[in-house]
KOLGURO-493878 format. One line per field, with one value per residue: x, y, z of N, C-alpha, C, CB in turn. Coordinates in pm, whole numbers, padded with zeros to 5 digits. Glycine has a CB too. Layout:
% KOLGURO-493878
n_X: X_...;
n_Y: Y_...;
n_Z: Z_...;
ca_X: X_...;
ca_Y: Y_...;
ca_Z: Z_...;
c_X: X_...;
c_Y: Y_...;
c_Z: Z_...;
cb_X: X_...;
cb_Y: Y_...;
cb_Z: Z_...;
This chain:
% KOLGURO-493878
n_X: -02173_-02329_-02209_-02259_-02535_-02555_-02442_-02638_-02843_-02793_-02850_-03122_-03424_-03682_-04006_-04154_-04415_-04413_-04255_-04187_-04110_-03899_-03815_-03484_-03227_-03044_-02721_-02530_-02613_-02547_-02379_-02070_-02054_-02120_-01939_-02049_-02316_-02663_-02868_-02825_-02793_-02496_-02405_-02585_-02555_-02282_-02294_-02444_-02283_-02048_-02140_-02189_-01936_-01804_-01563_-01417_-01613_-01769_-01586_-01558_-01818_-01835_-01642_-01769_-01893_-01900_-01689_-01615_-01648_-01824_-01958_-01749_-01863_-02024_-01852_-01646_-01748_-01779_-01520_-01405_-01525_-01427_-01155_-01165_-01249_-01024_-00832_-00926_-00880_-00611_-00461_-00286_-00127_-00258_-00505_-00432_-00367_-00621_-00757_-00612_-00687_-00958_-00936_-00837_-01050_-01288_-01578_-01708_-01652_-01660_-01629_-01380_-01227_-01258_-01123_-00868_-00815_-00799_-00571_-00380_-00396_-00306_-00043_00055_00032_00216_00455_00466_00493_00744_00901_00854_00963_01232_01283_01257_01473_01680_01649_01703_01969_02083_02034_02183_02495;
n_Y: -02189_-02389_-02470_-02246_-02270_-02512_-02437_-02262_-02434_-02500_-02275_-02092_-02030_-01811_-01836_-01660_-01587_-01561_-01352_-01043_-00762_-00488_-00148_-00089_00030_00343_00355_00458_00384_00123_-00116_-00281_-00642_-00836_-01069_-01405_-01350_-01381_-01283_-01234_-01446_-01580_-01736_-01698_-01420_-01411_-01542_-01361_-01130_-01230_-01297_-01042_-00951_-00851_-00947_-00915_-00844_-01077_-01264_-01177_-01232_-01515_-01589_-01548_-01776_-02043_-02298_-02499_-02824_-02880_-03099_-03249_-03251_-03028_-02828_-02817_-02696_-02431_-02364_-02381_-02164_-01955_-01981_-01923_-01658_-01546_-01606_-01450_-01205_-01191_-01316_-01555_-01760_-01817_-01894_-02122_-02299_-02350_-02457_-02691_-02828_-02870_-03026_-03256_-03353_-03602_-03751_-03564_-03578_-03423_-03156_-03183_-03237_-02995_-02823_-02935_-02878_-02599_-02578_-02687_-02496_-02267_-02348_-02373_-02109_-01986_-02112_-02023_-01751_-01744_-01833_-01628_-01412_-01493_-01480_-01203_-01109_-01222_-01090_-00829_-00853_-00897_-00659_-00478_-00322;
n_Z: -05139_-05041_-04802_-04641_-04624_-04485_-04244_-04161_-04092_-03834_-03686_-03533_-03699_-03789_-03916_-04196_-04143_-03871_-03811_-03666_-03772_-03705_-03772_-03893_-03679_-03689_-03849_-03677_-03427_-03377_-03178_-03086_-03099_-02808_-02614_-02614_-02670_-02631_-02768_-03040_-03317_-03383_-03598_-03810_-03837_-03903_-04151_-04307_-04299_-04414_-04672_-04763_-04791_-04575_-04415_-04183_-03995_-04012_-03920_-03656_-03566_-03600_-03419_-03183_-03115_-02895_-02912_-02750_-02638_-02840_-03083_-03336_-03589_-03591_-03515_-03710_-03960_-03874_-03796_-04047_-04178_-04021_-04079_-04352_-04350_-04225_-04421_-04634_-04524_-04531_-04337_-04347_-04226_-03983_-04084_-04222_-04014_-03902_-04125_-04150_-03916_-03974_-04205_-04095_-03957_-03886_-04036_-04200_-04503_-04737_-04647_-04523_-04749_-04886_-04712_-04731_-04996_-04981_-04822_-04998_-05198_-05063_-05009_-05272_-05356_-05184_-05268_-05536_-05495_-05376_-05590_-05773_-05631_-05632_-05907_-05948_-05797_-05940_-06187_-06107_-06034_-06282_-06408_-06266_-06294;
ca_X: -02296_-02382_-02156_-02334_-02668_-02540_-02423_-02767_-02928_-02767_-02910_-03268_-03483_-03823_-04079_-04197_-04542_-04390_-04161_-04238_-03995_-03888_-03722_-03344_-03176_-02944_-02590_-02454_-02659_-02499_-02268_-02001_-02109_-02065_-01908_-02152_-02446_-02773_-02969_-02795_-02741_-02371_-02388_-02662_-02489_-02160_-02331_-02485_-02165_-01959_-02201_-02176_-01795_-01750_-01496_-01378_-01735_-01806_-01490_-01598_-01941_-01804_-01561_-01859_-01944_-01820_-01666_-01578_-01742_-01912_-01919_-01666_-01948_-02075_-01738_-01566_-01794_-01754_-01377_-01379_-01564_-01330_-01033_-01189_-01245_-00883_-00764_-00969_-00820_-00467_-00397_-00274_-00073_-00364_-00605_-00377_-00380_-00760_-00787_-00550_-00774_-01080_-00898_-00815_-01175_-01359_-01723_-01759_-01546_-01666_-01569_-01238_-01166_-01254_-01015_-00742_-00795_-00753_-00431_-00300_-00396_-00217_00094_00089_00049_00342_00563_00472_00546_00888_00961_00846_01064_01364_01296_01280_01610_01767_01639_01772_02114_02124_02024_02284_02626;
ca_Y: -02147_-02504_-02465_-02145_-02326_-02612_-02363_-02204_-02535_-02504_-02158_-02090_-01941_-01782_-01830_-01525_-01557_-01536_-01240_-00909_-00680_-00351_-00075_-00096_00153_00410_00291_00510_00329_-00014_-00134_-00407_-00762_-00872_-01211_-01499_-01284_-01474_-01213_-01245_-01575_-01544_-01807_-01624_-01292_-01438_-01574_-01238_-01043_-01294_-01282_-00901_-00919_-00796_-01063_-00881_-00858_-01218_-01329_-01141_-01305_-01657_-01607_-01541_-01911_-02124_-02428_-02594_-02934_-02896_-03214_-03213_-03229_-02891_-02737_-02807_-02592_-02298_-02343_-02358_-02027_-01867_-01989_-01855_-01514_-01512_-01609_-01333_-01088_-01198_-01380_-01687_-01860_-01854_-01965_-02254_-02384_-02393_-02547_-02821_-02894_-02914_-03134_-03376_-03389_-03718_-03743_-03484_-03592_-03310_-03040_-03213_-03220_-02851_-02767_-02981_-02800_-02467_-02594_-02704_-02367_-02178_-02395_-02337_-01963_-01956_-02156_-01935_-01622_-01763_-01838_-01493_-01331_-01535_-01426_-01059_-01091_-01257_-00981_-00713_-00878_-00884_-00517_-00401_-00344;
ca_Z: -05075_-04970_-04667_-04567_-04596_-04379_-04119_-04125_-04033_-03691_-03623_-03525_-03797_-03767_-04041_-04234_-04080_-03729_-03800_-03633_-03808_-03659_-03858_-03851_-03620_-03771_-03845_-03563_-03300_-03359_-03085_-03114_-03035_-02678_-02610_-02571_-02679_-02653_-02845_-03182_-03361_-03449_-03725_-03912_-03855_-03978_-04289_-04375_-04314_-04510_-04804_-04800_-04808_-04450_-04357_-04046_-03915_-04009_-03831_-03518_-03535_-03585_-03297_-03068_-03091_-02804_-02975_-02645_-02618_-02955_-03166_-03451_-03706_-03583_-03498_-03832_-04055_-03817_-03808_-04189_-04210_-03954_-04160_-04479_-04319_-04203_-04551_-04711_-04458_-04549_-04222_-04407_-04133_-03890_-04164_-04253_-03894_-03890_-04236_-04119_-03818_-04043_-04296_-04013_-03891_-03941_-04036_-04311_-04603_-04830_-04580_-04506_-04881_-04913_-04630_-04789_-05119_-04939_-04779_-05120_-05265_-04987_-05031_-05409_-05358_-05116_-05355_-05652_-05449_-05358_-05724_-05827_-05561_-05683_-06042_-05935_-05750_-06053_-06284_-06050_-06039_-06422_-06445_-06193_-06357;
c_X: -02356_-02335_-02231_-02473_-02660_-02519_-02555_-02861_-02911_-02834_-03061_-03322_-03631_-03890_-04128_-04327_-04527_-04305_-04234_-04122_-04008_-03797_-03581_-03304_-03074_-02809_-02510_-02497_-02615_-02382_-02199_-02069_-02044_-02042_-02027_-02291_-02555_-02882_-02949_-02742_-02613_-02349_-02462_-02598_-02362_-02188_-02364_-02364_-02068_-02011_-02189_-02030_-01732_-01684_-01450_-01499_-01779_-01714_-01526_-01722_-01912_-01724_-01645_-01907_-01848_-01808_-01632_-01687_-01836_-01865_-01843_-01750_-02009_-01962_-01664_-01618_-01769_-01605_-01339_-01412_-01471_-01201_-01049_-01190_-01100_-00806_-00799_-00912_-00668_-00391_-00379_-00223_-00180_-00474_-00558_-00390_-00523_-00801_-00730_-00635_-00899_-01048_-00878_-00941_-01240_-01509_-01783_-01649_-01543_-01597_-01419_-01164_-01156_-01138_-00879_-00711_-00743_-00607_-00338_-00287_-00302_-00071_00141_00117_00183_00461_00578_00529_00697_00961_00962_00949_01204_01388_01324_01423_01709_01766_01715_01923_02165_02123_02133_02421_02733;
c_Y: -02263_-02505_-02363_-02196_-02429_-02545_-02307_-02304_-02541_-02389_-02167_-01989_-01927_-01773_-01690_-01487_-01524_-01411_-01110_-00813_-00539_-00277_-00084_00036_00216_00343_00335_00448_00184_-00015_-00266_-00523_-00782_-01022_-01289_-01435_-01386_-01410_-01234_-01384_-01548_-01617_-01733_-01489_-01308_-01466_-01447_-01149_-01099_-01274_-01138_-00859_-00855_-00910_-01038_-00895_-01002_-01294_-01301_-01220_-01452_-01684_-01591_-01681_-01987_-02264_-02537_-02700_-02958_-03018_-03167_-03182_-03089_-02789_-02713_-02703_-02450_-02265_-02313_-02213_-01926_-01864_-01913_-01704_-01469_-01509_-01485_-01204_-01089_-01260_-01528_-01794_-01909_-01934_-02108_-02349_-02438_-02487_-02686_-02897_-02949_-03031_-03265_-03426_-03507_-03691_-03661_-03478_-03475_-03187_-03061_-03195_-03072_-02786_-02810_-02905_-02661_-02473_-02607_-02571_-02268_-02217_-02354_-02187_-01924_-01995_-02065_-01799_-01631_-01765_-01700_-01402_-01365_-01480_-01276_-01031_-01118_-01144_-00859_-00731_-00866_-00739_-00432_-00431_-00390;
c_Z: -04996_-04825_-04583_-04533_-04484_-04245_-04070_-04062_-03882_-03617_-03622_-03625_-03769_-03903_-04068_-04167_-03932_-03706_-03769_-03652_-03754_-03755_-03803_-03786_-03712_-03750_-03721_-03430_-03278_-03262_-03120_-03042_-02900_-02681_-02556_-02572_-02706_-02739_-02995_-03210_-03439_-03581_-03836_-03941_-03937_-04125_-04367_-04400_-04416_-04652_-04854_-04819_-04686_-04372_-04214_-03952_-03903_-03915_-03685_-03476_-03511_-03457_-03169_-03025_-03002_-02863_-02875_-02629_-02734_-03035_-03291_-03573_-03708_-03577_-03630_-03932_-04004_-03827_-03954_-04226_-04143_-04036_-04291_-04459_-04301_-04334_-04633_-04653_-04466_-04434_-04253_-04311_-04036_-03961_-04190_-04134_-03881_-04003_-04208_-04018_-03885_-04135_-04221_-03943_-03962_-03940_-04147_-04417_-04701_-04770_-04561_-04639_-04920_-04837_-04687_-04918_-05085_-04894_-04900_-05194_-05195_-05007_-05172_-05420_-05296_-05205_-05477_-05614_-05430_-05493_-05789_-05763_-05611_-05823_-06038_-05890_-05864_-06157_-06234_-06058_-06182_-06467_-06379_-06253_-06261;
cb_X: -02395_-02339_-02006_-02344_-02728_-02424_-02321_-02831_-02898_-02617_-02866_-03316_-03459_-03844_-04195_-04212_-04637_-04322_-04080_-04297_-03978_-03834_-03766_-03252_-03115_-02937_-02512_-02469_-02809_-02457_-02316_-01853_-02089_-02160_-01784_-02121_-02445_-02831_-02967_-02694_-02846_-02256_-02440_-02808_-02457_-02086_-02450_-02592_-02095_-01943_-02349_-02240_-01778_-01862_-01377_-01321_-01847_-01800_-01347_-01624_-02044_-01726_-01445_-01981_-01966_-01882_-01556_-01555_-01821_-01911_-02043_-01568_-02059_-02166_-01642_-01560_-01942_-01801_-01300_-01460_-01709_-01301_-00997_-01322_-01328_-00819_-00803_-01123_-00864_-00414_-00481_-00184_00046_-00424_-00633_-00230_-00342_-00852_-00730_-00407_-00812_-01142_-00770_-00708_-01272_-01325_-01767_-01801_-01565_-01813_-01638_-01218_-01246_-01388_-01028_-00747_-00926_-00842_-00417_-00362_-00538_-00252_00104_-00024_-00066_00350_00538_00334_00478_00916_00885_00705_01055_01375_01169_01180_01641_01722_01492_01729_02147_02033_01887_02282_02672;
cb_Y: -02095_-02634_-02433_-02015_-02389_-02707_-02249_-02144_-02671_-02502_-02031_-02055_-01994_-01651_-01927_-01514_-01674_-01656_-01225_-00902_-00676_-00344_00073_-00128_00127_00561_00324_00661_00337_-00076_-00134_-00397_-00886_-00830_-01237_-01552_-01178_-01520_-01063_-01137_-01654_-01573_-01953_-01605_-01227_-01554_-01670_-01163_-01024_-01445_-01325_-00813_-00831_-00725_-01102_-00736_-00776_-01280_-01280_-00989_-01289_-01709_-01507_-01453_-01987_-02127_-02417_-02522_-02909_-02767_-03297_-03325_-03333_-02876_-02793_-02941_-02610_-02291_-02467_-02456_-02002_-01915_-02136_-01901_-01482_-01613_-01736_-01325_-01082_-01064_-01359_-01680_-01801_-01729_-01892_-02241_-02305_-02273_-02490_-02801_-02797_-02797_-03098_-03349_-03269_-03847_-03689_-03339_-03723_-03277_-03014_-03357_-03296_-02784_-02813_-03134_-02790_-02412_-02718_-02811_-02309_-02181_-02549_-02377_-01894_-02032_-02299_-01919_-01578_-01893_-01939_-01436_-01354_-01689_-01453_-00997_-01184_-01390_-00946_-00689_-01018_-00967_-00463_-00436_-00219;
cb_Z: -05178_-05040_-04668_-04649_-04723_-04409_-04138_-04246_-04094_-03665_-03695_-03381_-03940_-03685_-04040_-04386_-04097_-03665_-03928_-03485_-03959_-03512_-03871_-03970_-03480_-03738_-03972_-03555_-03293_-03494_-02936_-03072_-03124_-02561_-02523_-02432_-02789_-02518_-02812_-03226_-03449_-03356_-03714_-03866_-03720_-03917_-04291_-04293_-04180_-04480_-04800_-04693_-04924_-04364_-04443_-04041_-03976_-04150_-03860_-03508_-03648_-03706_-03295_-03101_-03224_-02660_-03077_-02513_-02496_-03044_-03207_-03482_-03710_-03462_-03393_-03900_-04082_-03669_-03757_-04277_-04166_-03809_-04188_-04541_-04191_-04107_-04629_-04714_-04312_-04573_-04091_-04525_-04056_-03823_-04297_-04293_-03767_-03887_-04369_-04065_-03706_-04123_-04372_-03910_-03887_-03860_-03909_-04263_-04681_-04867_-04444_-04453_-04987_-04875_-04482_-04816_-05200_-04825_-04688_-05212_-05270_-04837_-05013_-05506_-05284_-04980_-05399_-05714_-05317_-05280_-05814_-05807_-05409_-05683_-06123_-05834_-05631_-06119_-06311_-05904_-05982_-06511_-06406_-06040_-06424;
């Protein structure tokens, strides 16, 4: 959750005393995000969707952010969240590429360590799956006369 809070520091937040809330429109009236939308803060939207378990929606929101020219200290947390969404959606190869970029980023040792842990976890998972597959093949060969 600390990472989500750090991401939120980058987005603009309005105090409760300044908020003029409108009723939410019906679910059918929502339209997909448009690229480079200036109306919606994609970081805050991504945080909310991620927290709700909507990893596909969070991924879409995070991908709205233009990372071009962004300092590594701001880009890395967003890349980490994109990678985490991809991992949760089962897109492990793509997630691994982004985790590797974040792990190689200088300036935020904690985030780099988190990304390295995710890389180690993905490697372990892949190795265990290979061992499990080999065991299944071996069992099948023993069962077949």
